Backbone as a ProteinNet text record, in pm:
[ID]
protein_1_A
[PRIMARY]
MQKYQERLYWHIRRMVFDHEDANDVIQNTFIKVYRNIS
[TERTIARY]
81.8	0	85.9	198.2	283.5	336	344.9	392.5	302	173	76.3	22.2	48.2	-16.1	14.5	140.5	175	118.4	130.7	79.1	-73	-140.3	-285.3	-325.5	-248	-276.9	-279.7	-177.2	-171.2	-278.6	-315.3	-424.2	-556.1	-582	-704.4	-699.4	-582.7	-568.4	-606.6	-592.2	-635.7	-787.5	-858.6	-1004.7	-1058.9	-988.6	-1031.3	-923.9	-959.7	-858.8	-812.4	-886.5	-849.4	-763.7	-654.7	-561.2	-630.2	-708.4	-775.6	-878.3	-950.3	-1047	-975.6	-862.7	-785.8	-739.1	-693.4	-651.1	-767.4	-885.5	-1003.9	-1039.3	-1031.4	-1061.7	-962.3	-834.2	-732.5	-758.6	-787.6	-813.1	-932.8	-1040.2	-1158.7	-1128.3	-1046.8	-1009.6	-931.3	-831.1	-750.8	-832.3	-927.1	-1014.6	-1097.8	-1153.6	-1232.5	-1147	-1026	-935.6	-903.5	-869.5	-834.1	-949.9	-1069.4	-1186.7	-1215.9	-1188.2	-1220.3	-1109.1	-991.5	-881.7	-907.2	-957.4	-973.5	-1099.2
-119.6	0	125.5	121.1	239.4	274.6	174	197.3	295.6	288.9	370.9	488.6	491.8	590.3	734.6	768.1	907.1	950	863.3	895.5	914.2	825.1	833.8	958.5	990	1108.9	1234.1	1253.7	1375.9	1376.9	1261.2	1254	1296.5	1245.4	1280.5	1425.2	1470.4	1607	1710.9	1678.8	1770.4	1786.7	1683.6	1688.6	1735.2	1700.4	1734.6	1825.4	1948.4	2046.7	2036.9	1968.4	1958	1833.6	1850.3	1740.5	1624.7	1655.1	1549.6	1475.3	1547.4	1481.7	1388.1	1431.9	1347.6	1220.8	1234.3	1116.5	1022.4	1076.5	992.8	915.6	981.5	915.2	802.3	828.3	724.7	606.6	634.6	527	443.4	507.2	433.9	352.2	406.9	335.7	209.5	221.3	104.8	1	44	-50.9	-129.4	-60	-129	-226.3	-185.5	-273.9	-397	-377.1	-488.5	-587.3	-534.9	-622.4	-702.4	-644	-711	-801.6	-793.9	-881.8	-1024.5	-1039.4	-1174.3	-1243.4
0	0	0	68.8	73.3	-64.6	-150.7	-286.8	-360.8	-335.2	-407.5	-327.3	-198.5	-111.7	-151.6	-172.6	-203.5	-338.7	-436.4	-570	-567.2	-497	-483.9	-406.5	-302.4	-221.4	-308.6	-390.2	-471.6	-579.7	-629.2	-727	-661.5	-542.4	-469.6	-423.6	-384.9	-333.1	-438.4	-566.3	-672.2	-673.1	-628	-626.5	-492.3	-383.9	-248.1	-190	-157.6	-120.6	24.4	108.6	249.3	272.7	345.7	373.7	445.6	546.9	624.4	539.5	455.7	366.8	269.2	217.3	125.7	196.4	319.7	395.6	421.8	448.1	469.2	342.5	228.8	101.7	76.7	102.1	83.4	175.8	300.8	396.8	352.5	312.6	266.8	141.8	53.5	-68.4	-36.1	51.3	86.7	162.6	242.1	312.2	211.5	112.2	9.3	-70.3	-104.2	-178.2	-94.5	31.6	120.6	134.7	150.3	166	39.9	-75.9	-201.5	-252.8	-192.2	-233.1	-187.4	-66.7	-10.7	-54.9
[MASK]
++++++++++++++++++++++++++++++++++++++

């Protein structure tokens, strides 16, 4: 996940201007990915 986190953060940050909101979106995204992998 760390491999993609920074790149994904800046991509989301262009759409969501608040740092905390961007982190929330990333966290929710990784949770969905983790749940759907197994």
